[in-house]
N, C-alpha and C positions, 0 to 999 in steps of 0.2 A: 178292544176286540169288536169286530163287526158282528151284528146280530146273527148273520147267517153262519158265522164261525161258532158262536155259542150254541146255536141249535144243532149244528153238525157234531159238536163235542158231546152234547146230550145224546144224540143218535148213536154215537159210537159206544157210549156207556151201556145203553140199552142193548145194542148189538152184542156186546161182550157178555151180557147176561142171557143171551140166546133167545131174546124176545124179538124175533125177526119181523113180526107184523108191526109192533110198535116202533121198532127201529125204522122200518120202511116209511111209516107215517112221518117220522121226524126227518128222515132224509128228504122226503118230498117237501116238508115244511122248509128245509134248507134251500131247496131248489126255488120254491116260491119267494122266499125272502131275498135270495140272490137276484132273481129275475126282477122283483119289485125294486131293488136297489138300482139295477140298470135302467128300468123304466123311469124311475124318478130322475135319474141323471139326464135321460134323453127327452122325456115328455114334460117333466116338471111336476109330476104327481104320481101317486101310487094307485093301482086299481082297487076298487072296493070289494071285488069278489073274483072267483075263478073265471066267470064269463067275460068280465071286462078285461082281465089279464090276457085271456086268449085273443080277444079282439085287438088289443094293443100289440101283442106279440105278432099277430098275423100281419099287421101293417108295418110295424117298426123293426121287428126282428124275425123275419119269416123263417130263417134257418133254425132259430130257437123254438118257434111255434111248431114246426114240423117235428123237431126232436121231442118236445114235451107232449105233443099230440099222440105220438106213438106209445109213450109210456104212461099216459094218464089213466088208462084203464087199470093199471096195476094199483094206482092210488085208490080208485073206486073199489077195487077188490078188497082193500084192507078193511072195508066196513063189514064184509060178510064172509071172508075167507082167511085161512091161515096162510101166511106168506112164507115161502121156503127161504133158507139161508142163501141159496144161489140167486134167487130173484132179488132179495134184499141187497146182496153184494152188487148186482147190476145197478140198482137204484143208487147205491152209495157211490158208484163210479160216475153216474150222471150228476150227482150232487157235487162231487169233486170237480167235474167239468164246469158246472155253472159257477162254482165258487171262483175258479180260476178266471173265468170271463168277467165276473163281477169285480174281482181285484184289479183287472186290467182297465176297467171302466172308471175306477176311483181316481 
């Protein structure tokens, strides 16, 4: 099982327990791990942090950069705000999108 699938499974368990903020964090972790998998395949290394990930995405995967850039504020909100079920579901859908893309790149 790929690491992004393991993180996604954990996120789903937390989601079922109705802890939407923690589930959102894990769904974003899924997105980051899936993106890092694709970056590794294309660039030959993984980014060391979010800033480097965004730089690589902007150059190598501009469509993913735009998609992540739009939702990244939600990730930052998890540090100070409670995330609703609806927002968490949106992030879950994004995670599923990036998992599918990572699977195709394998």
